C-alpha positions as CSV (number, residue, x, y, z in Angstrom):
1,X,-0.1,0.0,0.3
2,X,1.3,3.3,-1.0
3,X,1.6,6.4,1.4
4,X,-1.6,8.4,1.4
5,X,-1.0,11.2,-1.2
6,X,-4.1,13.2,0.0
7,X,-2.4,14.4,3.0
8,X,-1.0,18.0,2.1
9,X,1.9,18.0,4.2
10,X,3.0,14.2,2.9
11,X,2.5,14.9,-0.5
12,X,4.4,18.2,-0.5
13,X,7.4,16.4,1.3
14,X,8.1,13.3,-0.8
15,X,6.0,14.0,-4.2
16,X,7.0,17.7,-4.6
17,X,7.7,19.1,-7.9
18,X,11.4,19.8,-8.4
19,X,11.1,23.6,-7.6
20,X,9.4,22.9,-4.4
21,X,12.1,20.5,-3.5
22,X,14.9,23.2,-4.3
23,X,13.1,25.9,-2.4
24,X,12.7,23.7,0.6
25,X,16.3,22.4,0.6
26,X,17.5,25.8,0.2
27,X,15.8,27.0,3.2
28,X,17.3,23.9,5.2
29,X,20.6,24.4,3.7
30,X,20.8,28.1,4.9
31,X,19.7,27.0,8.4
32,X,21.8,24.0,8.6
33,X,24.7,26.1,7.3
34,X,24.3,28.5,10.0
35,X,24.0,26.0,12.9
36,X,27.2,24.2,11.5
37,X,29.1,27.2,11.5
38,X,28.1,28.2,14.8
39,X,29.1,25.1,16.5
40,X,32.7,25.0,14.9
41,X,35.6,26.7,16.7
42,X,36.0,28.8,13.1
43,X,33.3,30.2,10.9
44,X,32.8,28.8,7.4
45,X,31.6,31.4,5.1
46,X,31.2,32.3,1.4
47,X,28.7,31.1,-1.3
48,X,31.1,27.8,-2.1
49,X,30.6,26.8,1.7
50,X,26.4,27.2,1.4
51,X,26.7,25.6,-2.1
52,X,28.1,22.4,-0.9
53,X,25.6,22.4,2.2
54,X,23.0,22.7,-0.5
55,X,24.2,20.0,-2.7
56,X,24.5,17.8,0.4
57,X,21.0,18.6,1.5
58,X,19.6,17.9,-2.2
59,X,21.2,14.7,-2.3
60,X,20.2,13.3,1.2
61,X,16.5,14.7,0.5
62,X,16.6,12.6,-2.8
63,X,18.1,9.4,-0.9
64,X,15.8,9.7,1.9
65,X,12.6,10.2,0.0
66,X,13.7,6.9,-2.2
67,X,14.2,5.1,1.1
68,X,10.9,6.4,2.5
69,X,8.7,5.6,-0.7
70,X,10.4,2.1,-1.1
71,X,9.5,1.0,2.7
72,X,6.0,2.5,2.4
73,X,5.5,0.2,-0.5
74,X,7.6,-2.9,0.6
75,X,6.5,-2.7,4.4
76,X,3.2,-1.0,4.8
77,X,2.8,0.6,8.3
78,X,-0.7,-0.8,8.8
79,X,0.5,-4.5,8.2
80,X,4.2,-4.2,9.2
81,X,4.9,-1.2,11.6
82,X,8.0,-2.7,13.4
83,X,9.7,-3.9,10.2
84,X,8.7,-0.7,8.5
85,X,10.4,1.5,11.0
86,X,13.3,-0.5,11.6
87,X,14.0,-0.8,7.7
88,X,13.5,3.0,7.3
89,X,15.6,4.1,10.2
90,X,18.4,1.8,9.1
91,X,18.3,2.7,5.4
92,X,18.4,6.6,6.4
93,X,21.2,5.9,8.8
94,X,23.4,3.9,6.2
95,X,22.7,6.5,3.4
96,X,24.0,9.3,5.9
97,X,26.8,7.4,7.0
98,X,28.0,6.3,3.6
99,X,27.6,10.0,2.2
100,X,29.5,11.6,5.1
101,X,32.2,8.9,4.9
102,X,32.6,9.6,1.2
103,X,32.7,13.3,1.6
104,X,35.2,13.0,4.3
105,X,37.5,11.4,2.0
106,X,37.0,14.0,-0.8
107,X,37.8,16.6,1.7
108,X,40.9,15.2,2.9
109,X,42.1,14.8,-0.7
110,X,41.3,18.4,-1.6
111,X,42.6,19.8,1.5
112,X,45.8,18.1,1.9
113,X,47.2,20.7,4.7
114,X,44.1,20.2,6.8
115,X,44.9,18.0,9.8
116,X,43.1,14.7,10.2
117,X,41.6,15.8,13.5
118,X,40.3,19.1,12.2
119,X,38.7,17.0,9.3
120,X,37.1,14.5,11.6
121,X,35.8,17.2,13.7
122,X,34.3,19.3,10.9
123,X,32.6,16.4,9.4
124,X,31.2,14.9,12.7
125,X,29.6,18.1,13.9
126,X,28.2,18.3,10.3
127,X,27.1,14.4,10.6
128,X,25.4,15.2,14.1
129,X,23.6,18.2,13.0
130,X,22.1,16.8,9.8
131,X,21.4,13.4,11.2
132,X,19.3,14.9,14.1
133,X,17.7,17.2,11.1
134,X,16.9,14.5,8.8
135,X,15.4,12.3,11.6
136,X,13.4,15.2,13.1
137,X,11.8,15.8,9.6
138,X,11.3,12.0,9.0
139,X,9.6,11.8,12.4
140,X,6.9,14.6,11.4
141,X,6.6,13.1,7.9
142,X,5.8,9.4,9.4
143,X,3.3,11.0,11.9
144,X,1.5,12.5,9.2
145,X,1.3,9.6,6.8
146,X,0.6,7.2,9.8
147,X,-2.5,9.5,10.7
148,X,-3.8,9.7,7.3
149,X,-3.6,5.9,6.8
150,X,-5.1,5.2,10.2
151,X,-8.1,7.7,9.2
152,X,-8.3,5.9,5.8
153,X,-8.7,2.8,7.2
154,X,-10.9,3.9,10.0
155,X,-13.3,5.4,7.4
156,X,-13.1,1.9,5.6
157,X,-13.8,0.2,8.8
158,X,-16.8,2.2,9.3
159,X,-18.0,1.7,5.8
160,X,-17.5,-2.1,5.9
161,X,-19.5,-2.5,9.3
162,X,-22.4,-0.8,7.7
163,X,-22.2,-2.6,4.6
164,X,-22.0,-5.8,6.7
165,X,-25.1,-4.7,8.9
166,X,-27.1,-4.1,5.9
167,X,-26.2,-7.4,4.3
168,X,-27.2,-9.2,7.4
169,X,-30.2,-7.3,7.8
170,X,-31.3,-8.0,4.2
171,X,-30.3,-11.9,4.6
172,X,-32.5,-11.9,8.0
173,X,-35.3,-10.7,5.8
174,X,-35.2,-13.9,3.7
175,X,-34.8,-16.2,6.9
176,X,-38.7,-16.1,7.4
177,X,-39.2,-19.5,9.2
178,X,-36.5,-21.3,7.4
179,X,-37.5,-24.4,9.3
180,X,-40.6,-24.5,7.5
181,X,-38.6,-24.2,4.2
182,X,-36.4,-27.4,5.0
183,X,-39.5,-29.2,6.2
184,X,-41.3,-28.6,2.9
185,X,-38.4,-29.6,1.0
186,X,-38.1,-32.9,3.1
187,X,-41.9,-33.4,2.4
188,X,-41.3,-32.6,-1.3
189,X,-38.3,-35.4,-1.3
190,X,-40.8,-38.0,0.0
191,X,-43.3,-37.1,-2.8
192,X,-40.9,-37.9,-5.5
193,X,-39.7,-41.1,-4.1
194,X,-38.2,-43.2,-6.6
195,X,-36.8,-40.5,-8.9
196,X,-33.0,-40.5,-7.8
197,X,-32.2,-37.4,-10.0
198,X,-35.3,-35.4,-8.3
199,X,-34.2,-36.5,-4.9
200,X,-30.6,-35.5,-5.5
201,X,-31.5,-32.0,-6.7
202,X,-34.0,-31.4,-3.6
203,X,-31.2,-32.5,-1.2
204,X,-28.6,-30.3,-2.9
205,X,-31.0,-27.4,-2.8
206,X,-31.7,-27.8,0.9
207,X,-27.9,-28.1,1.4
208,X,-27.2,-25.0,-0.4
209,X,-30.1,-22.8,1.1
210,X,-29.1,-24.0,4.7
211,X,-25.5,-22.8,3.8
212,X,-27.0,-19.4,2.5
213,X,-29.0,-19.0,5.3
214,X,-26.6,-19.9,8.0
215,X,-22.9,-19.6,7.0
216,X,-23.3,-16.3,5.0
217,X,-23.5,-14.3,8.1
218,X,-20.0,-15.1,9.3
219,X,-17.2,-12.8,8.2
220,X,-14.9,-15.3,6.8
221,X,-14.9,-19.2,6.1
222,X,-12.5,-21.7,4.9
223,X,-12.0,-22.0,1.3
224,X,-12.8,-25.6,1.6
225,X,-16.5,-24.6,2.7
226,X,-16.9,-22.1,-0.2
227,X,-16.0,-24.7,-2.7
228,X,-18.3,-27.2,-1.2
229,X,-21.1,-24.7,-1.7
230,X,-20.0,-23.6,-5.3
231,X,-20.0,-27.3,-6.0
232,X,-23.7,-27.5,-4.9
233,X,-24.4,-24.2,-6.6
234,X,-23.0,-25.5,-10.1
235,X,-24.8,-28.8,-9.7
236,X,-28.3,-26.8,-9.5
237,X,-27.0,-24.9,-12.7
238,X,-26.0,-27.9,-14.4
239,X,-29.4,-29.5,-14.2
240,X,-30.6,-26.2,-16.1
241,X,-27.8,-26.1,-18.9
242,X,-27.3,-29.8,-18.8
243,X,-23.8,-30.5,-20.8
244,X,-23.7,-26.9,-22.2
245,X,-21.8,-25.8,-19.2
246,X,-18.6,-27.3,-17.5
247,X,-16.6,-26.7,-14.1
248,X,-13.0,-27.8,-13.2
249,X,-11.7,-27.3,-10.0
250,X,-8.1,-27.6,-9.2
251,X,-7.2,-26.5,-5.4
252,X,-4.5,-28.0,-3.4
253,X,-5.1,-29.1,0.3
254,X,-3.1,-26.2,1.9
255,X,-5.1,-23.5,0.1
256,X,-8.2,-25.2,1.0
257,X,-7.6,-24.4,4.7
258,X,-7.1,-20.7,4.1
259,X,-9.8,-18.2,4.7
260,X,-12.3,-16.4,2.1
261,X,-15.1,-14.0,2.2
262,X,-18.5,-16.0,1.8
263,X,-20.2,-16.5,-1.4
264,X,-17.2,-14.8,-3.3
265,X,-16.7,-17.9,-5.6
266,X,-20.7,-18.2,-6.3
267,X,-20.9,-14.6,-7.2
268,X,-18.0,-14.8,-9.4
269,X,-19.4,-18.1,-10.9
270,X,-23.0,-16.4,-11.3
271,X,-21.1,-13.6,-13.2
272,X,-19.8,-16.1,-15.7
273,X,-23.2,-17.5,-16.1
274,X,-24.9,-14.1,-16.5
275,X,-22.5,-12.5,-19.0
276,X,-21.7,-15.3,-21.3
277,X,-23.5,-17.4,-24.0
278,X,-24.3,-21.0,-23.0
279,X,-25.5,-23.1,-25.9
280,X,-25.3,-26.5,-27.4
281,X,-22.6,-25.2,-29.9
282,X,-21.0,-22.7,-27.5
283,X,-20.6,-24.5,-24.3
284,X,-19.4,-22.4,-21.3
285,X,-16.2,-23.9,-19.4
286,X,-15.1,-22.6,-16.0
287,X,-12.2,-23.3,-13.9
288,X,-11.3,-22.7,-10.5
289,X,-7.8,-22.9,-9.3
290,X,-5.4,-21.4,-6.6
291,X,-2.0,-19.9,-7.4
292,X,0.2,-18.8,-4.3
293,X,-2.0,-16.6,-2.2
294,X,-4.9,-16.0,-4.7
295,X,-8.0,-18.3,-5.9
296,X,-8.9,-17.9,-9.3
297,X,-12.0,-18.5,-11.6
298,X,-11.5,-18.3,-15.2
299,X,-14.0,-18.8,-18.2
300,X,-13.9,-19.0,-21.9
301,X,-15.0,-15.7,-23.0
302,X,-18.1,-15.7,-25.4
303,X,-20.1,-12.4,-24.1
304,X,-23.5,-11.7,-24.8
305,X,-22.9,-8.2,-25.6
306,X,-20.2,-6.5,-27.3
307,X,-19.2,-4.7,-24.1
308,X,-18.9,-6.7,-21.0
309,X,-19.3,-4.9,-17.7
310,X,-17.4,-5.8,-14.4
311,X,-20.8,-5.8,-12.6
312,X,-22.0,-4.7,-9.2
313,X,-20.9,-8.1,-7.5
314,X,-17.5,-7.8,-8.3
315,X,-17.2,-4.1,-7.1
316,X,-18.9,-5.1,-3.8
317,X,-16.2,-7.8,-3.6
318,X,-13.5,-5.3,-4.1
319,X,-14.8,-3.1,-1.4
320,X,-14.9,-5.9,0.9
321,X,-11.2,-6.9,0.3
322,X,-10.0,-3.3,0.6
323,X,-10.3,-3.5,4.1
324,X,-9.7,-7.2,4.6
325,X,-6.3,-7.4,2.7
326,X,-3.4,-5.6,1.4
327,X,-3.5,-7.6,-1.8
328,X,-6.0,-6.2,-4.5
329,X,-8.4,-8.3,-6.5
330,X,-6.9,-9.2,-10.1
331,X,-9.0,-9.1,-13.2
332,X,-7.6,-10.2,-16.5
333,X,-9.1,-10.4,-19.7
334,X,-7.9,-11.7,-23.2
335,X,-9.7,-12.4,-26.4
336,X,-10.3,-15.9,-25.3
337,X,-10.6,-16.0,-21.5
338,X,-11.8,-13.8,-18.5
339,X,-10.2,-14.4,-15.1
340,X,-10.9,-12.8,-11.6
341,X,-8.6,-13.6,-8.8
342,X,-9.1,-12.8,-5.1
343,X,-6.8,-12.9,-2.3
344,X,-6.7,-16.1,0.3
345,X,-6.7,-14.6,3.9
């Protein structure tokens, strides 16, 4: 997850244009130049001195900005706060140490008459002052970015809680005496005794409805439970479309124990059926498989219209996963296939 660019100051510090960076580094260079000169026993003056300080500030600004951006992308604060902070501090400190070690060698080479002790003294004072200034600015920047990310995730959690409550309320509205529904299906099964196909259909429908009315309230379920439900759902669709629709499932045992949002695979399967032509001469082939930390559903592309919409169902799934996982949903479309991959939790 990248740093929140909506925060004015955080955007101002890292993503500024070149002239903004030049203005800021110039101001900081003048301040640092006066401070370094004040703490030395002798005074360093002249435009060439402040030009060197400006060059130092500019180089360190660019280097620190690169380290900060990398750590925010590689180690998001929300997910890995300790590693993020550790890697950022180590990276910035190593940059400062290498830079001042390099400048000390150049200074000693260009000032042959200057004693080693005096050279080390000058660079040690400069190193301490610039290191303190760098980490002070870095601390302010991290605090602002952390607040922006916290506020963003807090807002998402509020929206997610609201959506979950609404979904549960809508689900509860459909649970009008579910025992009556299951008892009715049992009675219906006894009426079609002797017809194995009808009995299996009713039993599968009963199991599917029980899953819909009970397990869907849970925030997360195992992939194994979701696959079992999708298998039942597909069987019901298979009765309707007969041999014009096919499903292949390839998921390893390790992935089956991971978590997923309820009904995600069913929504994606429904999306395949809804948007594609299913006919005797144009059968629909659907495949569900896992790859690393994702589970994917892929179908051969034979859309009903010239323009295929992602659909409200997939957008709702994306909204749920924005809060639950740092990994985004992947959507891939070629001339032959359409694939949606959702993260495993």
